[in-house]
C-alpha positions as CSV (number, residue, x, y, z in Angstrom):
1,M,28.4,86.7,-5.1
2,T,26.6,87.5,-9.0
3,D,26.2,84.6,-10.9
4,P,29.0,85.0,-13.7
5,F,26.7,82.6,-15.8
6,A,23.3,84.3,-15.4
7,H,23.8,86.6,-18.8
8,L,23.7,82.5,-20.6
9,H,20.2,82.0,-20.1
10,D,18.4,85.3,-20.1
11,E,16.2,85.3,-23.1
12,G,14.5,88.3,-21.8
13,Y,17.8,90.6,-22.1
14,A,16.5,92.9,-25.1
15,A,13.0,93.7,-23.3
16,G,14.0,96.9,-21.2
17,F,15.5,98.4,-24.2
18,A,12.0,99.1,-26.1
19,R,11.7,101.9,-23.6
20,G,13.0,105.1,-24.4
21,R,12.0,104.5,-28.2
22,V,12.0,107.4,-30.1
23,G,9.6,108.5,-33.3
24,H,8.2,110.5,-35.6
25,A,6.7,112.9,-32.7
26,D,10.7,113.3,-31.9
27,L,12.1,114.8,-35.1
28,I,13.1,118.0,-35.2
29,A,13.5,120.4,-38.3
30,M,17.2,120.6,-39.1
31,S,17.0,123.8,-42.2
32,G,19.8,125.8,-40.8
33,R,21.1,124.6,-37.3
34,R,24.0,124.5,-35.6
35,T,25.6,121.5,-35.5
36,V,28.5,119.3,-34.4
37,S,29.7,116.1,-36.6
38,L,30.1,112.7,-34.9
39,N,31.5,111.1,-38.3
40,G,35.0,109.9,-38.7
41,T,36.9,107.1,-36.9
42,W,34.8,104.7,-33.7
43,K,35.7,101.8,-32.9
44,F,33.7,98.8,-33.9
45,T,33.0,95.4,-32.4
46,P,30.8,92.5,-33.9
47,D,28.2,90.7,-31.9
48,L,26.3,88.1,-33.4
49,F,25.1,86.6,-30.5
50,D,24.0,89.9,-28.6
51,E,26.5,89.6,-25.6
52,G,27.1,93.1,-25.6
53,L,23.7,93.2,-23.9
54,R,23.4,90.2,-22.4
55,Q,26.6,91.2,-20.6
56,K,26.2,94.8,-19.9
57,W,29.1,96.2,-22.2
58,Y,28.1,99.5,-21.8
59,L,28.9,99.3,-17.7
60,W,32.1,98.3,-18.2
61,R,35.4,100.5,-17.6
62,R,38.1,100.6,-20.4
63,D,40.7,99.1,-18.4
64,P,43.5,97.5,-20.0
65,P,43.5,93.6,-19.7
66,A,46.0,93.6,-17.4
67,R,43.4,95.7,-14.5
68,W,40.9,93.3,-15.1
69,D,39.1,91.3,-12.3
70,W,37.4,88.5,-14.4
71,P,37.4,87.7,-18.0
72,R,35.8,89.7,-20.1
73,D,34.1,89.3,-23.8
74,Y,34.7,93.1,-24.8
75,D,37.6,95.1,-25.0
76,E,37.0,98.4,-26.4
77,E,40.5,99.1,-27.1
78,A,41.3,96.2,-29.4
79,A,38.4,97.0,-31.3
80,Y,38.4,97.6,-35.1
81,D,38.4,101.0,-36.6
82,M,35.4,101.6,-38.6
83,T,34.9,104.9,-40.4
84,V,31.3,106.3,-39.4
85,P,28.8,106.7,-42.4
86,S,29.5,103.5,-43.8
87,C,28.4,99.5,-44.3
88,W,30.4,97.3,-42.0
89,N,29.7,94.7,-45.1
90,L,32.3,96.7,-46.8
91,A,34.8,97.0,-43.9
92,R,36.1,93.5,-44.0
93,A,35.5,90.5,-46.2
94,E,34.5,88.3,-43.6
95,W,31.2,90.5,-42.5
96,M,29.9,90.6,-46.0
97,Y,26.9,88.7,-45.2
98,F,27.0,89.6,-41.3
99,E,23.4,90.0,-39.7
100,G,23.4,90.8,-36.0
101,S,24.6,93.6,-34.0
102,G,27.4,95.4,-33.9
103,W,28.5,98.0,-31.2
104,Y,30.1,101.5,-32.1
105,A,32.4,103.6,-29.5
106,R,33.8,107.0,-29.6
107,D,34.8,109.6,-27.1
108,F,33.9,113.5,-28.0
109,T,34.2,116.6,-25.4
110,W,31.8,118.7,-24.5
111,P,31.7,122.4,-22.9
112,A,28.9,123.6,-20.2
113,P,26.0,124.5,-21.7
114,M,24.8,128.0,-21.6
115,H,21.8,129.8,-20.7
116,G,19.7,126.4,-20.5
117,E,20.7,125.1,-23.9
118,R,19.2,121.6,-25.1
119,T,21.8,118.9,-27.0
120,F,20.5,116.3,-29.2
121,L,22.1,113.1,-30.8
122,R,21.2,112.8,-34.6
123,I,21.3,109.5,-36.1
124,G,20.5,110.5,-40.1
125,A,20.0,106.3,-40.6
126,A,21.0,103.2,-39.1
127,N,20.0,99.7,-39.8
128,Y,17.3,98.1,-38.5
129,E,17.4,99.1,-34.4
130,A,19.7,101.3,-32.4
131,R,19.9,101.5,-29.3
132,V,22.1,104.4,-27.5
133,F,24.4,104.5,-24.4
134,L,25.8,107.9,-23.1
135,N,28.5,107.7,-20.0
136,G,27.0,103.9,-18.9
137,A,23.3,105.3,-19.2
138,F,20.9,103.8,-21.6
139,I,19.5,107.3,-23.0
140,G,16.8,105.6,-25.8
141,S,16.3,103.3,-28.9
142,H,14.8,103.4,-32.5
143,R,13.8,101.1,-35.5
144,G,13.6,101.2,-38.9
145,G,16.5,101.0,-41.2
146,S,16.5,104.5,-43.6
147,T,14.6,107.3,-41.4
148,P,16.8,109.5,-38.8
149,F,16.1,109.9,-35.6
150,F,16.8,112.2,-32.2
151,L,18.0,111.8,-28.6
152,E,18.4,114.2,-25.9
153,L,21.9,114.0,-24.1
154,T,21.5,117.4,-22.4
155,D,21.0,115.9,-19.1
156,A,23.9,113.1,-19.3
157,L,26.6,115.2,-20.6
158,R,29.8,115.2,-19.3
159,G,33.0,117.4,-19.7
160,L,34.6,114.1,-21.5
161,N,31.9,111.5,-22.5
162,H,31.9,108.1,-23.9
163,L,29.3,107.2,-26.7
164,L,27.8,103.7,-27.2
165,I,25.2,102.8,-30.4
166,Q,24.1,99.5,-30.7
167,V,22.9,99.0,-34.0
168,E,21.1,95.5,-35.4
169,N,20.1,94.6,-38.8
170,R,18.8,90.9,-38.7
171,R,16.0,90.0,-41.2
172,E,13.1,89.3,-39.3
173,R,9.2,88.4,-40.0
174,Q,7.4,91.1,-37.9
175,R,9.7,94.0,-39.2
176,V,9.2,96.5,-42.4
177,P,10.6,95.0,-44.5
178,M,10.1,91.4,-43.3
179,H,12.9,88.8,-43.8
180,H,12.6,88.5,-47.5
181,F,13.1,90.9,-50.1
182,D,15.2,92.0,-53.0
183,W,17.9,94.0,-52.1
184,F,21.3,94.0,-50.1
185,N,20.8,94.1,-46.5
186,Y,23.2,96.2,-45.4
187,G,24.5,96.7,-41.2
188,G,25.5,100.1,-39.2
189,L,26.1,103.5,-38.7
190,Y,25.4,104.4,-42.9
191,R,24.2,108.2,-42.8
192,E,25.5,111.0,-40.7
193,V,25.6,111.2,-36.7
194,E,26.2,114.4,-35.0
195,L,25.1,117.0,-32.2
196,V,22.6,119.6,-32.5
197,H,22.7,122.5,-30.5
198,L,18.9,124.2,-29.5
199,P,17.4,126.5,-27.1
200,P,15.3,126.0,-24.1
201,L,12.0,125.9,-26.3
202,F,12.9,125.6,-29.9
203,V,11.0,124.9,-33.2
204,R,10.5,121.2,-34.0
205,S,8.6,121.2,-37.0
206,F,8.2,123.8,-39.6
207,N,6.2,123.5,-43.1
208,V,5.5,126.2,-45.6
209,G,3.9,125.8,-48.8
210,L,0.8,126.8,-51.7
211,T,-2.1,125.9,-50.4
212,N,-4.0,123.0,-52.6
213,D,-5.6,125.4,-54.8
214,G,-2.3,127.4,-54.9
215,A,-4.0,130.7,-54.4
216,R,-2.0,131.8,-51.3
217,I,1.1,130.5,-49.2
218,A,0.4,128.7,-46.0
219,A,3.4,127.9,-43.0
220,S,2.7,126.3,-40.2
221,L,5.0,125.8,-36.8
222,A,5.2,123.1,-33.5
223,L,7.1,123.9,-30.9
224,S,9.4,121.6,-28.5
225,G,6.7,121.9,-25.5
226,P,4.3,124.4,-24.8
227,G,4.8,128.3,-25.8
228,D,3.2,131.3,-26.8
229,G,4.0,134.3,-28.6
230,Q,5.2,135.1,-31.5
231,A,7.0,134.1,-34.6
232,V,8.1,135.8,-37.7
233,L,8.4,134.5,-41.0
234,E,10.3,136.3,-44.0
235,I,10.9,135.4,-47.9
236,P,12.7,138.2,-49.0
237,E,12.9,137.5,-52.5
238,L,8.9,138.2,-52.2
239,D,9.2,141.0,-50.1
240,V,7.5,139.0,-47.3
241,R,7.5,139.7,-43.6
242,V,4.6,138.0,-41.9
243,V,4.0,137.8,-37.9
244,F,1.8,135.1,-36.7
245,P,0.5,134.2,-33.2
246,V,1.8,130.9,-31.7
247,A,-0.5,129.5,-29.0
248,N,0.2,126.5,-26.8
249,G,2.9,125.6,-29.0
250,E,1.6,125.3,-32.3
251,G,1.4,128.6,-35.0
252,R,-0.3,128.5,-38.4
253,I,-1.1,131.6,-41.2
254,E,-1.9,131.9,-44.6
255,F,-1.4,134.9,-46.6
256,D,-1.2,136.3,-50.2
257,A,2.4,136.0,-52.3
258,L,2.8,135.4,-56.1
259,P,5.9,133.2,-56.7
260,E,7.3,131.4,-59.7
261,R,5.9,128.0,-59.7
262,W,8.5,125.5,-59.5
263,S,8.6,122.3,-61.8
264,P,11.2,120.3,-63.3
265,E,11.8,123.0,-66.1
266,T,12.0,126.1,-64.1
267,P,12.9,124.4,-60.4
268,R,12.8,128.0,-58.9
269,L,13.5,128.1,-54.7
270,Y,13.1,130.9,-52.3
271,N,14.9,131.4,-49.2
272,V,12.7,131.0,-46.2
273,V,13.3,132.1,-42.8
274,L,11.7,131.4,-39.5
275,R,12.0,133.3,-36.1
276,Y,10.6,132.1,-32.9
277,G,12.0,133.4,-29.8
278,A,15.8,132.2,-29.9
279,D,14.9,130.1,-32.6
280,V,16.1,130.6,-36.3
281,L,15.3,128.1,-39.1
282,T,16.7,128.6,-43.0
283,E,14.8,126.6,-45.2
284,R,15.1,127.0,-49.6
285,V,11.8,126.0,-50.9
286,G,10.2,125.5,-54.0
287,F,6.0,126.1,-54.2
288,R,4.3,123.8,-56.5
289,T,0.7,122.5,-56.6
290,I,0.0,118.8,-57.6
291,A,-3.4,117.1,-58.0
292,C,-5.2,114.5,-59.9
293,E,-8.1,114.9,-62.1
294,G,-9.7,111.7,-63.6
295,H,-6.8,110.0,-65.1
296,E,-4.7,113.4,-65.9
297,I,-1.6,114.5,-63.2
298,L,-1.4,117.7,-62.9
299,L,1.5,120.0,-62.1
300,N,0.6,123.4,-61.2
301,G,-2.6,123.1,-62.9
302,R,-1.3,121.5,-66.2
303,P,-1.1,117.4,-67.2
304,V,2.5,116.5,-66.2
305,W,3.6,113.1,-68.3
306,L,6.1,111.0,-65.6
307,R,8.9,110.4,-67.7
308,G,10.3,107.6,-64.7
309,L,12.6,105.6,-63.6
310,C,13.5,103.5,-60.3
311,V,16.7,104.1,-58.3
312,H,17.8,102.3,-54.8
313,E,20.9,103.2,-53.0
314,D,23.4,100.8,-53.5
315,D,27.1,101.4,-54.5
316,L,30.6,99.0,-55.5
317,A,32.6,100.9,-52.9
318,L,30.0,102.7,-50.4
319,G,26.9,100.0,-50.6
320,K,24.2,101.4,-49.0
321,V,26.1,105.3,-48.3
322,S,25.0,108.2,-50.3
323,E,27.7,110.8,-51.2
324,E,26.6,113.6,-53.2
325,A,29.0,113.2,-56.0
326,D,27.1,109.9,-56.3
327,V,23.4,111.7,-55.8
328,R,24.3,114.2,-58.3
329,R,25.7,111.5,-60.8
330,R,22.5,109.6,-60.3
331,F,20.7,113.0,-61.2
332,A,22.8,113.6,-64.6
333,H,21.9,109.7,-65.8
334,A,18.4,110.6,-65.3
335,K,18.5,113.9,-67.2
336,E,21.1,112.4,-69.8
337,M,17.7,109.8,-70.3
338,G,15.0,112.3,-70.4
339,C,13.3,111.9,-67.1
340,N,11.5,113.9,-65.0
341,M,10.6,111.9,-62.1
342,L,12.5,109.4,-59.4
343,R,11.1,106.1,-58.4
344,L,12.9,106.3,-54.9
345,A,12.9,102.3,-54.6
346,H,11.8,101.0,-51.6
347,Y,12.9,103.0,-48.5
348,P,13.3,106.8,-47.8
349,H,16.6,107.4,-49.3
350,H,18.9,110.0,-47.8
351,E,18.1,113.8,-46.9
352,M,20.2,115.6,-49.6
353,V,18.1,113.4,-52.4
354,A,15.1,115.4,-52.3
355,R,17.1,118.8,-51.7
356,I,19.2,118.1,-54.8
357,A,16.6,116.9,-56.9
358,D,14.6,121.2,-55.9
359,E,17.5,122.1,-57.1
360,V,17.8,120.3,-60.6
361,G,14.1,119.9,-61.2
362,L,13.3,116.3,-60.6
363,L,10.1,114.7,-59.5
364,L,10.3,112.3,-56.7
365,W,7.8,109.2,-55.3
366,S,9.6,108.4,-52.2
367,E,8.4,104.9,-50.4
368,I,8.4,103.3,-47.0
369,P,9.3,99.6,-47.6
370,V,5.8,98.0,-47.0
371,Y,7.4,94.9,-49.5
372,W,5.8,91.5,-50.3
373,A,4.0,89.5,-47.4
374,I,5.1,91.8,-44.4
375,D,3.2,90.8,-41.2
376,F,-0.1,92.5,-42.5
377,D,-2.0,90.9,-38.8
378,N,0.7,92.1,-36.0
379,P,-0.4,95.5,-34.3
380,D,4.0,96.3,-33.9
381,T,4.3,95.5,-37.7
382,W,1.7,98.7,-38.2
383,A,3.2,100.8,-34.9
384,D,6.5,100.3,-37.4
385,A,5.6,101.4,-40.8
386,E,3.2,103.9,-39.8
387,N,6.3,105.7,-37.6
388,Q,8.6,105.0,-40.4
389,L,6.0,107.1,-43.1
390,L,5.6,109.6,-41.1
391,E,9.1,110.2,-40.1
392,M,9.4,110.4,-44.1
393,I,7.2,112.9,-44.2
394,G,8.2,114.9,-41.4
395,R,11.9,114.7,-42.6
396,D,10.9,115.8,-46.4
397,G,7.5,117.7,-45.9
398,N,9.0,121.1,-47.8
399,R,10.2,119.6,-50.4
400,A,8.6,120.3,-53.6
401,S,9.9,117.4,-55.8
402,V,8.3,114.9,-53.7
403,I,5.0,114.6,-54.9
404,I,3.8,111.2,-54.4
405,W,4.0,109.2,-50.8
406,G,4.3,105.6,-50.9
407,V,2.6,103.1,-49.2
408,G,3.8,100.0,-50.6
409,N,5.2,97.2,-52.8
410,E,3.4,94.4,-54.6
411,N,1.2,93.3,-51.4
412,A,-1.3,90.6,-52.4
413,D,-4.5,91.8,-51.9
414,T,-5.7,90.2,-48.6
415,D,-7.8,91.5,-46.5
416,A,-5.5,92.3,-43.8
417,R,-2.9,94.2,-46.2
418,F,-5.7,96.0,-47.6
419,H,-6.7,97.5,-43.8
420,F,-3.2,98.1,-43.4
421,M,-2.4,100.0,-46.2
422,A,-5.6,102.1,-46.5
423,R,-4.6,103.1,-42.7
424,L,-1.5,103.8,-44.0
425,A,-2.6,106.0,-46.5
426,E,-5.2,107.5,-44.3
427,A,-2.4,108.3,-42.2
428,A,-0.4,110.1,-45.0
429,R,-3.1,112.3,-45.9
430,A,-4.1,113.4,-42.2
431,V,-0.8,114.6,-42.4
432,D,0.3,116.5,-46.0
433,P,-3.2,116.9,-47.7
434,S,-0.9,118.6,-50.2
435,R,0.8,115.2,-51.7
436,L,-0.2,112.5,-54.2
437,I,-0.8,109.0,-52.6
438,G,0.6,106.0,-54.3
439,A,1.3,102.4,-54.2
440,A,2.6,100.0,-56.7
441,C,0.2,97.2,-57.3
442,L,-0.7,93.9,-58.4
443,I,-3.4,92.8,-61.1
444,N,-6.5,90.7,-61.5
445,R,-5.1,87.7,-63.0
446,V,-8.4,85.8,-63.4
447,E,-9.8,89.1,-65.3
448,F,-6.7,90.0,-66.5
449,R,-7.3,93.8,-65.0
450,I,-5.7,96.8,-62.9
451,E,-8.5,95.9,-59.8
452,D,-7.0,96.2,-56.4
453,R,-9.2,97.4,-53.7
454,L,-6.5,99.5,-52.2
455,T,-6.7,101.7,-55.0
456,D,-9.8,103.4,-54.0
457,S,-7.2,105.1,-50.9
458,L,-4.8,105.9,-54.0
459,D,-4.2,108.9,-56.0
460,I,-1.6,106.9,-58.5
461,I,-2.0,103.5,-58.8
462,G,1.3,101.7,-59.6
463,L,1.1,98.6,-61.9
464,N,4.4,96.8,-61.6
465,E,4.1,94.8,-64.5
466,Y,6.9,92.3,-66.6
467,F,5.3,91.4,-69.8
468,G,8.3,90.3,-71.9
469,W,10.3,89.2,-69.6
470,Y,8.6,86.8,-66.1
471,E,5.7,86.5,-68.7
472,R,6.9,86.2,-71.9
473,D,3.8,86.8,-74.2
474,F,3.1,90.8,-74.9
475,S,-0.3,89.6,-75.8
476,G,-0.9,89.8,-71.8
477,L,-0.1,93.3,-71.5
478,E,-2.5,94.4,-74.4
479,R,-5.1,92.2,-73.0
480,L,-4.3,94.2,-69.3
481,L,-4.2,97.4,-70.6
482,A,-7.6,97.2,-73.2
483,N,-9.7,95.1,-70.0
484,S,-8.7,98.4,-66.9
485,N,-10.5,101.3,-66.9
486,P,-9.0,102.8,-63.3
487,G,-10.7,106.0,-63.2
488,K,-7.7,107.4,-62.0
489,P,-4.0,107.9,-63.5
490,V,-2.0,104.7,-63.8
491,V,1.7,104.9,-63.7
492,I,3.7,102.0,-64.7
493,S,5.9,101.4,-61.2
494,E,8.2,99.2,-62.4
495,V,9.2,97.3,-65.7
496,G,12.0,95.9,-67.6
497,A,14.7,92.6,-67.7
498,D,18.2,91.5,-66.8
499,A,21.2,92.3,-68.9
500,L,24.8,91.4,-68.3
501,A,26.5,94.5,-69.9
502,G,28.4,93.4,-72.9
503,H,26.6,90.3,-73.3
504,R,25.2,90.2,-76.5
505,G,22.8,87.9,-78.7
506,R,19.6,87.8,-79.9
507,A,16.2,90.0,-79.1
508,D,14.8,86.8,-77.5
509,E,17.9,85.0,-75.6
510,L,17.2,85.9,-72.1
511,F,20.2,88.2,-70.1
512,T,21.2,89.7,-73.0
513,E,21.3,93.2,-74.1
514,D,19.5,93.0,-77.0
515,C,16.6,91.6,-74.9
516,Q,16.4,93.8,-72.5
517,A,16.2,96.6,-75.3
518,D,13.8,94.7,-77.4
519,I,11.4,94.7,-74.3
520,Y,11.5,98.4,-73.9
521,R,10.8,99.3,-77.3
522,R,7.5,96.6,-77.2
523,Q,6.9,97.6,-73.9
524,L,6.7,102.0,-75.1
525,E,4.7,100.9,-78.0
526,T,2.6,99.3,-76.4
527,I,1.3,101.5,-73.5
528,A,1.1,104.6,-75.8
529,A,-2.6,103.5,-76.8
530,A,-3.3,103.8,-72.9
531,E,-4.2,107.3,-72.3
532,Y,-4.6,106.6,-68.7
533,V,-1.1,105.6,-67.5
534,R,0.6,108.6,-67.1
535,G,3.9,107.5,-66.5
536,F,6.7,104.8,-67.0
537,C,9.4,104.2,-64.3
538,P,11.9,101.6,-66.0
539,W,13.3,99.1,-63.2
540,L,16.2,100.4,-62.7
541,L,19.2,102.9,-63.1
542,Y,22.0,100.7,-61.7
543,D,22.7,97.1,-61.3
544,Y,22.8,96.6,-57.5
545,R,23.4,94.1,-54.8
546,T,20.8,91.1,-54.0
547,E,21.5,87.6,-53.0
548,R,18.5,86.3,-54.3
549,R,20.0,86.1,-57.6
550,Q,22.2,83.4,-58.2
551,T,21.8,82.5,-62.1
552,R,25.9,82.7,-63.9
553,F,24.5,86.5,-65.2
554,Q,23.9,87.7,-61.6
555,R,26.2,86.5,-58.7
556,G,24.4,88.2,-56.2
557,W,23.3,90.9,-58.5
558,N,19.9,92.4,-60.1
559,R,21.3,93.2,-63.8
560,K,17.8,95.0,-64.4
561,G,20.0,97.9,-64.2
562,L,20.0,100.2,-67.7
563,I,23.8,101.0,-67.0
564,A,25.9,98.4,-64.9
565,E,26.9,98.4,-61.0
566,D,30.5,100.2,-62.4
567,K,27.6,103.0,-63.0
568,T,29.2,104.1,-66.2
569,T,28.5,101.4,-68.4
570,K,25.3,102.2,-70.3
571,K,23.8,99.0,-72.3
572,L,21.7,98.9,-75.1
573,A,18.3,99.8,-73.1
574,F,19.3,103.2,-71.8
575,G,19.5,104.2,-75.4
576,V,15.8,103.4,-76.3
577,V,14.5,104.6,-73.2
578,A,16.1,108.5,-74.2
579,D,14.6,108.0,-77.2
580,A,11.1,107.7,-76.2
581,Y,11.3,110.4,-73.5
582,R,12.7,112.6,-76.4
583,R,9.6,112.2,-77.8
584,L,7.2,112.1,-75.3
585,A,9.0,115.5,-73.9
586,G,8.2,117.0,-78.1
587,N,4.8,116.0,-77.8
588,R,3.6,117.0,-74.4
């Protein structure tokens, strides 16, 4: 007889679900793919104690209670309705601060495959770890809360299918980010879920862009398995049609072409079509080069000064969910301010962000959440961070707007951190030598100098500094800039001050709009004297949720936004930065 109490004492209940973990090697290029959406209403059950794994809910039949042979702790038919994508925190008031597991369930029908067709489940993002079960079978798992993942369902599919996805969002020391960070820990399936139809042998990855010298176009592909033959690449607007060989699952070609260069001023995109066998991919691609020379950042060979702005994914009603209208609103505000660049803090944002940035002409700094004091000595933490980095690069590698891969933010310069992040920079450069590598660094507080061992591994030195706010004396900023000679471009990657919208007062009165505006005026005047500073990123566009902050002015919000959390009410500092950016654009 099975012991009905065994699961109560089983602390190894999750061990078997680490097998089948997917990552960057399992990504699939998606442009132009045929998909079936699984968005909509699912059944949801919160599971604070992981009873679903302990008791193996995924094996239970969905009988009504009248037909149960023994008492149960899971009744799927009585579960809550939950929209996918969404954040569970906003579904019910009592779940606002819920951290634990939640089980998503739904049925779907599926026709019999034709000609060996394969079916994959794609989840745009689930925070933080997800485990997938189909028709009672464990399919696989993924960790990392901001990047997409794919699991093949082909052999487990039936005509009528029951899909269960467990998502777990606990903050833990060894995770990326770790348990201590400065944004809200939303949980759930908060990006799109879909099924993808693919031929037996398909193109897993595809990259196209200018060579680093800008002289030619280079394209490469990797198949889902060993395969030979020919691939065809077409760019109709350039009268390009090239055929190139594919051997043992890989192919590469370089060819002459003269595309108009993509830039924020002229965001020109071209239709690109790739064919291999029965597989066809279509992309909208911009062609540009990005490089550093001395303290200059060169876009298409010409110096560019990054008039930036930091943005988080956060919304009063949607939480971390991004809808197209919200993304376009962010970009409209950035354009109104005079920005040509956004720093996507502090994790990979929705993939449509880079696609729309390509379209409207905004440069992007995209990063992973290697944030503060993560567990740099832990090999498992390293594997998690590297995978998130490579998933981000694999997803957005064809986006002209993305010019900087960020490998970390505000990490103390310890030996463990140096080796960890230098390896991340090396990994990024190995798979994508066409972009710049950056990190938001701290300063030498003894010598008051921009000095971090990691800078030798970077192209862009990010500098987070809050002179005028956390460090009230502005003379420290003057001293820092005068003492530094980094030999590379520096971007002020964070700067700012909290201000409660509508709260007015003296320029030296904390949390007033007047104080925030004055700090930005003085900051922009001071950095103008440093020739090696080649960009400025206010922290940040909108106020956002974070439970770390609990003064009478904050109440669970970071108030450093230039616009309030309603995404409408502009603070005084918005106009200060906009005026400065207009002058900068006119002078450069």
